[in-house]
N, C-alpha and C positions, 0 to 999 in steps of 0.2 A: 607363635613364638618368633623371635628374631627382630621385632620392631625396635627394641632398644639397641641391638647391634647395628641395624640399618641406620639408625640415627647417629651412632658413633662413627660409622663409616662416612657418613655425610660430613660430620664434624672434622674428620681427618682429611677430607678432600678440600684443600685450601684454595682460596681465591688468589690468583696471581695479580698483583697490582703494579708491579714493575719487574725488571729482570731478576732481581734478588730480594724482592720484598713481597710478602704474602700476608693475607689476612685470614684468621681462623675464627669461626663461630664457636660457641660453647655448648656443651651438653645442657639439656633442660634439667634444672635441679633447683630444689628449695634449700640447698646447702648454702652456708654464708660465704664460702670462698671456693675458688676453682680447685678442682682435683689436680694435684701435681702430675699425675700420670698422663692426663689429657694434654697438659702443656708440653711435657717432654716428648710425647708421641707426635704432637703437631710440629714441634721444633725439628724432630727427625724427618717428618714428611717434607718440611720446607727445604732442609738440606738435601734430601734425596732428589728433589726437583732440579738441583743444580749439578748433579753428578750423572754421568752417562752410563757407564757399565760396571763400575765398582759397587760392591755391596757393603753395607755398614758392618763394622766389626767391634766398634766401641763407642760409648757415649759417656761423657762426664759433665754433669750439670750442677748448678747451684740455684736453689730457690731463694730469691732475693727479697721478694715481697709477696704477701698474700694476694692472689688474683681475684678480681671481681667477676662473678659468673654472669653479670648482666652486660658486660662490656666486651666486644670482640678484641682479640689479641692480634697484634701486628708482629710479624717475624722478619727480621733483617738477617740476611745470610752474607757472611764474609768468606770469600773463596781464598782461604789461606794458602793452599798448595794443591796442585794437580801433578802427580807423577805417574809413571808407568804402572807401578804396583799399588801406590797409596794416594788417596786424596783426603784433604783435611778441610773441614768447614767450622766456622764459629757462628753460632746463631744466638741472637738476643731477642727475647720476647718482651714486648712493651704494651702497656696500657696507659692511656692518658700521658704519653711521653716519658713514662718511667719504666725502667727495666724491672720485670718481675722474675725472669729466669734467664740464665746465661749458660751456654753449653758449648763444648768442643766435641765434634763428631768426626770419627775417622772411618774411611772406606778402603776396602782392599780388593784387588783383583783376585779371581779364582786361581789358586795355585795348589799343586800337589806337594806334600811334605810329610814329615814324621807325624805319627799319631800315638797318643796314649790318653788315658783318663782314669780317674777313680771310679769304682763301681757305683751304681745307683743305690741309694739307701732303700731299705725295706719300707713298704707302705701298703696299707690296705687298698684294694682295688676301688676306684672311684664309684663304680656301680653299687658297691656295698655301703656307701656312706650317704647320710642325709643331704638333701639339697639345701641351698641357702633358703629357698622358700619354705621348706619343711621346718627348718630351725626358727625362722622368723615367725611362722604361724604358731609354733609351740610357745614362743615367748611373747606373743602379741600383747598380752595383758601387762607385761613388765616393761614394755618399750615406752619411753617417755613420749608424750604427744608430739613434741617438736621433731622427733626422729621417726615416728611410726610410718609416715608416708614414704620416707627415704628407705627404710628397712624393707618395706613390703613391695616396693616397685619391682618391675621386671629388670633384670640385670643384663647388660651387654656381654659381660664375661661371667660365665658360670664358675663358681668355686665350690669345692667340697673338701671337708676336713673332718677328721675324727675328733677334733677338739671343739668344745663349745665356743660360742661367741665370747671373746675376751671381755667385752664391755659389760657382760652380765655374769661374770665369774669373779668371785673374790679370792680365788685360790691362786697363789703364786706357782709358777712353773718354770723350770730351766730346761725342760725337754725340748728337742727340736720340734718344729711346727711343720708337718708335711701337708701341703695344700695342693689339691689338683685344680688346674685352671683349663678352661676351654671356651672358645667363642660360642655364644648362645645363638647360633644360626649359621647361615651359609656365608663363606668368605671367598672373595675372588681369588683365583689362583695366581697371585702376584706376590713374589717374595718380599717386596717393599712393604706391602700392606700387612703381611704377617709379622714383619719386624716391628711395624708401628703398633700393632695390637699387643705384642709381647711387651713392648716398652710400656704401654698403658697398663697392662695387667701386672707388671713387675712392681708397681707402686700401690697396689690394692692392699690396704691394711698392713703394709710391710713395716711401717714405723712402730706398730703395736708390739712387735717382738721385743723391743727395747724395754717395754713396761711390764711384760708378762712375769719376769722374776720378782717384781716388786708389788704385785697386786695384793690388796687386802680388803676385807669386807668393810672396814671402818674408814676407808680412804675418802677424803673430801673431794676427790677427783684429781685429774692430772691433765695438764696441757701438753699435747704432743704435736710437733710440727717438723716436717722434713727440712733439713738444711742443705743436703746435697744428695745426688743419686748417680751411681755409676753402673753401667751395664756393658758386659762383654758378650758378643755373639761368637761362640766357638764353631758352631755348625749351623747349617740352614734350619730355620724354625718354621713350624706350621702349627697354627692354633686351632685348626678345625678338628683336632682330636685332643684327648686329654694329655696334658703335660704336668709332671710332678714338680712343684716349686717347693723345695726343701729348705726351710728357713731356720735361723737361730740368731741369738744375740750374745756374742762372747764377752762384751765389755760395756760398762757405763761408768761415767765419772764426770764431775763438774757440770751437772745439768745437761750433759750430752750422752746419748746412747748410740751404739753401733749395731747394725744388723747386717747379715749377709745371707745369701741364698744361692742355690744351684738349681737349674731347670733341666729336666730330663724328659725325653719322650718315653712311650711305653715299651720301646725296645731297649731302654737303658742307655741311650746315647746322651752324653752331656752336651746340651745345646747352648746354654748360656749361664753366666754368673752375674750376680747382682750384689751391690754393697751400698749402704746408706748410713749417713749419720743424721741424727735428729736431736732437737732440743726437747727436754723432758723435765717439766716443773710441776711439783705438787701445787694444786690450787689452794689459796688461802681463803677459807670461807668468810673471813671478815672483810675481804676486799671484793669489789664488784668487777674489777678488771685486773688483768695481769699484763705487765709490761715486759 
C-alpha cells in the first residue's frame, strides 16, 4: 500500500524553472481531464515555495478551463504582499499558454488569540465503515467499462462513508454527507505537505453534493463541473490520521449548485472549512455534446 500516495507526493514536488515559475507533472489517469484538487494543491505548493515562515490560512480559486492530464502544468506566482503577519500570493496555472486555474492564497504568522468553534457533528467511526475498495468490488458488475479501471485502482487518499456511491444510487437525499478522509500511506512530517494533501482531498467528489438532492433513477445523466473552490485552514492539519469531512449543499439555482463542508480531527477540533460552486446541467440524450 502507499504507491498511489507516493506518486501523488511526487506530483506535488514541483520543478522550479525560475524564481517564481514552477512546472508540475500530473497523476497517472485514464480520466479525460485533470482533477481540480491536484491543480489547487500544486498551486498551493508553488505559492508555499515563495513564502518563508508564514503558513497558509486561506485559498480562493477559480477553475477556468478543463485541464489536459497529458500536458504538464506551469504555475506562475505573483508576490502580491509580504507583511509581518500576512503574506499574499496570486498563482495562475497554465497549459499551452492558457490559464486553467487562478487562485489567491494568503499566509499568516503563528499568533495566539481568541478561540471558539461549533461542536463536531456525530458520525460513525471510520473503522466501522466499508472501504472504497469494498464498495467498488461489490458494484464491479454495475460499473461502466470506461470507469471500471478508475474505480478499482488504488487511491492516494482513502475515503470512507456510510452512504453508497452517488453515481450508482437513484435516490435523492438532502441529508449531510459525512466522509472520513486519510492519506493512504506514510506522509512526511511537513505541515506544508499536509496542507497540500488536505487541499487535494477537499475536492474529491465534493461537487457531487450539489446533485444529491436531485438524483432520480430515470435521469439521463448530469454534467457536473467545479467553478470555484475556497478553503480556510483554521488550525494545523495532519492527514496521516482520519479526518471527518462533513459536507452538505444548502442551495442550487440557475444551473449552479453550492456545496460546503467542515473538516474535523478525531478529537473534534475544527481544522478547516471548504466551499465550492459548480455548474450542474442535466444531459440531453438527443445531443452528443453539451456546451
